[in-house]
C-alpha positions in Angstrom: -4.9 -27.3 16.8 -5.5 -27.4 20.6 -8.9 -28.3 22.1 -10.0 -27.4 25.6 -13.0 -28.3 27.7 -14.3 -28.3 31.3 -14.5 -31.9 32.4 -15.0 -34.5 35.1 -12.1 -36.9 35.3 -12.1 -40.4 36.8 -8.8 -42.4 37.1 -9.5 -45.7 38.7 -11.7 -44.9 41.7 -10.5 -41.3 42.1 -12.6 -38.5 40.7 -11.6 -34.9 39.9 -13.1 -31.7 38.4 -11.1 -29.5 36.2 -10.1 -28.7 32.6 -8.6 -30.8 29.9 -6.5 -29.6 26.9 -5.6 -31.8 24.0 -2.7 -30.7 21.8 -0.3 -32.6 19.6 0.3 -36.1 21.1 -1.2 -35.7 24.6 -4.1 -34.7 26.8 -3.3 -32.5 29.9 -5.7 -32.3 32.9 -5.5 -29.4 35.4 -7.5 -29.4 38.6 -6.5 -30.2 42.2 -3.9 -32.4 40.6 -2.4 -32.7 37.1 -2.2 -35.5 34.7 -0.8 -36.0 31.2 -2.1 -38.8 29.0 0.0 -39.5 25.9 -2.2 -40.7 23.0 0.3 -43.3 22.0 0.1 -44.9 25.4 -3.8 -45.1 25.5 -5.3 -48.5 25.1 -8.8 -49.2 23.7 -9.9 -45.5 23.4 -13.6 -45.1 22.7 -16.6 -42.8 23.2 -19.7 -43.3 25.3 -22.1 -40.3 25.1 -20.2 -37.4 26.6 -17.3 -39.5 27.8 -13.9 -40.5 26.4 -12.8 -43.8 27.9 -9.4 -45.6 27.7 -6.9 -47.7 29.7 -3.7 -45.9 30.7 -0.9 -48.0 32.1 -3.4 -50.4 33.8 -5.8 -47.6 35.0 -9.3 -47.1 33.7 -9.7 -43.4 32.6 -13.0 -41.7 32.0 -13.1 -38.1 30.8 -16.6 -36.6 30.8 -16.6 -33.5 28.5 -19.0 -30.6 28.3 -20.9 -31.6 25.1 -21.5 -34.5 22.7 -19.9 -32.6 19.9 -16.7 -32.1 21.9 -16.6 -35.8 22.7 -17.0 -36.6 19.0 -14.2 -34.2 18.1 -11.9 -35.6 20.8 -12.3 -39.2 19.9 -11.8 -38.5 16.3 -8.5 -36.7 17.2 -7.4 -39.6 19.4 -8.1 -42.2 16.8 -6.5 -40.2 14.0 -3.6 -38.3 15.8 -1.7 -35.5 14.1 1.7 -36.1 12.7 4.5 -33.7 13.5 4.0 -32.2 10.0 0.3 -31.7 10.7 1.1 -30.0 13.9 3.4 -27.6 12.1 0.8 -26.8 9.4 2.8 -28.4 6.6 0.9 -28.6 3.3 1.4 -31.0 0.4 4.3 -30.2 -1.9 5.7 -27.2 0.1 9.4 -26.2 -0.1 11.0 -26.5 3.3 14.5 -25.8 4.6 15.6 -27.6 7.8 18.5 -26.0 9.7 20.3 -27.4 12.8 17.7 -30.1 13.5 18.9 -33.7 13.4 15.4 -35.2 13.7 14.5 -38.4 11.8 10.9 -38.1 12.9 10.6 -34.6 11.5 12.2 -35.6 8.1 10.0 -38.6 7.7 6.9 -36.6 8.6 7.8 -33.9 6.1 8.4 -36.5 3.4 5.0 -38.0 4.0 3.6 -34.7 2.7 5.7 -34.9 -0.5 7.6 -31.8 0.5 10.7 -30.5 -1.3 13.6 -30.2 1.2 16.2 -27.7 0.3 19.5 -26.6 1.8 20.6 -23.6 -0.3 20.4 -20.3 1.6 18.9 -18.5 -1.4 16.1 -20.9 -2.0 12.6 -19.4 -1.6 10.8 -21.4 1.1 7.3 -22.0 2.4 8.7 -23.0 5.8 12.0 -22.8 7.5 12.7 -25.1 10.5 15.4 -23.7 12.7 16.9 -25.5 15.7 18.3 -23.0 18.2 20.5 -23.8 21.2 21.9 -20.3 21.9 20.4 -16.8 21.6 23.1 -15.7 19.2 21.6 -18.1 16.6 18.5 -16.0 16.5 20.3 -13.2 14.7 19.7 -14.9 11.4 15.9 -14.5 11.6 15.8 -11.3 9.5 17.7 -13.0 6.6 15.5 -16.1 6.9 12.4 -13.9 6.8 13.6 -12.5 3.4 13.8 -16.1 2.0 10.1 -16.8 2.8 7.5 -17.0 0.1 4.2 -15.1 0.7 2.4 -16.6 3.7 5.6 -18.5 4.6 6.7 -19.1 8.2 9.7 -19.8 10.3 9.5 -22.4 13.1 12.1 -21.8 15.8 12.6 -25.0 17.8 14.3 -24.8 21.2 14.4 -26.7 24.5 11.5 -26.0 26.9 13.7 -25.8 30.0 17.0 -24.5 28.4 18.7 -21.5 30.0 20.9 -20.6 27.0 17.8 -19.4 25.0 14.3 -18.6 26.3 10.9 -17.5 25.0 11.9 -13.9 25.9 15.0 -14.1 23.7 12.9 -15.4 20.8 10.3 -12.6 21.1 13.0 -9.9 21.4 14.8 -11.3 18.3 11.6 -11.5 16.3 10.8 -7.9 17.1 14.3 -6.7 16.2 14.0 -8.6 12.8 10.7 -6.8 12.1 8.8 -10.1 12.1 5.7 -11.3 14.1 5.6 -14.1 16.7 2.2 -15.8 16.4 2.1 -19.1 18.3 3.9 -21.8 20.3 3.3 -25.5 19.9 4.7 -28.6 21.6 7.3 -30.0 19.2 8.1 -32.9 21.5 8.2 -33.8 25.1 11.3 -31.6 25.6 11.1 -29.1 22.8 8.8 -26.3 21.8 8.3 -24.6 18.4 7.7 -20.9 17.9 5.9 -19.8 14.7 7.2 -16.6 13.2 5.8 -14.8 10.1 6.3 -11.7 8.1 3.8 -9.0 9.1 1.3 -7.9 6.4 2.5 -4.9 4.4 0.4 -1.8 4.9 -1.9 -0.9 2.0 -0.7 2.0 -0.1 -3.1 4.9 -0.5 -3.8 6.0 -4.0 -2.7 9.5 -5.0 -4.9 12.1 -6.7 -3.6 13.7 -10.0 -2.3 16.7 -8.1 0.0 14.4 -6.1 -1.9 14.5 -2.8 -3.5 11.6 -1.1 -7.3 11.5 -1.3 -9.3 10.9 1.9 -10.5 7.5 0.6 -7.9 6.8 -2.0 -10.4 7.2 -4.9 -10.3 9.9 -7.6 -13.7 10.9 -8.9 -13.9 12.4 -12.4 -16.0 15.5 -13.0 -19.0 14.9 -15.2 -18.8 16.2 -18.7 -20.7 19.4 -19.5 -24.2 18.9 -20.8 -24.8 19.5 -24.5 -27.5 18.6 -27.0 -26.1 15.1 -27.4 -24.6 12.6 -25.0 -20.8 12.4 -24.7 -18.9 9.5 -23.0 -17.4 10.1 -19.6 -13.7 10.5 -20.0 -11.2 10.0 -17.1 -7.8 11.5 -17.9 
């Protein structure tokens, strides 16, 4: 889950005002200039009050955040970084199908969650990981959507700068398949992942005994006629 904050940044003796965003395995700074700090390349990260401090390739870095709580959340994230499976929302024991992705890091990350990896097209899955290099490969989204379990998702992984398939191609294919495009995350330095889900089915309105739809979907029984003794209310 991404975190953002206004900040004051100091790199060596240079100071900047701007915003920082932490997502996946890196922190991005945007202001008069831009920086990217990879968590794996930070040395001695620690917190002092509102500040996150670390050494980055020989440069002392100080990120002053907007609140103490933000600083605590950020240092916790840095010291306990997300795995790729965490970033994709993988839960323990889920059934996952990986297609057209030769990625050892992904497989190892999925296996750390004790997931069940399947290859059969008819297998019902919690997640489908689909690598895409050409827009024509997006035509299978509708069929893949049918293979999902309730609350399942498809992650479409594609190059960030590729010309053969773009975000616009993904969004158009998702719409044509009757699915919903909900978010994009950094899969890696060069790849992005688009999360796709099945839309919620509309709730059916209850019918009244005469076959018409009631205004609020509820049928109210008429009270029984009064008599000298009580009779139970019967709904036919």
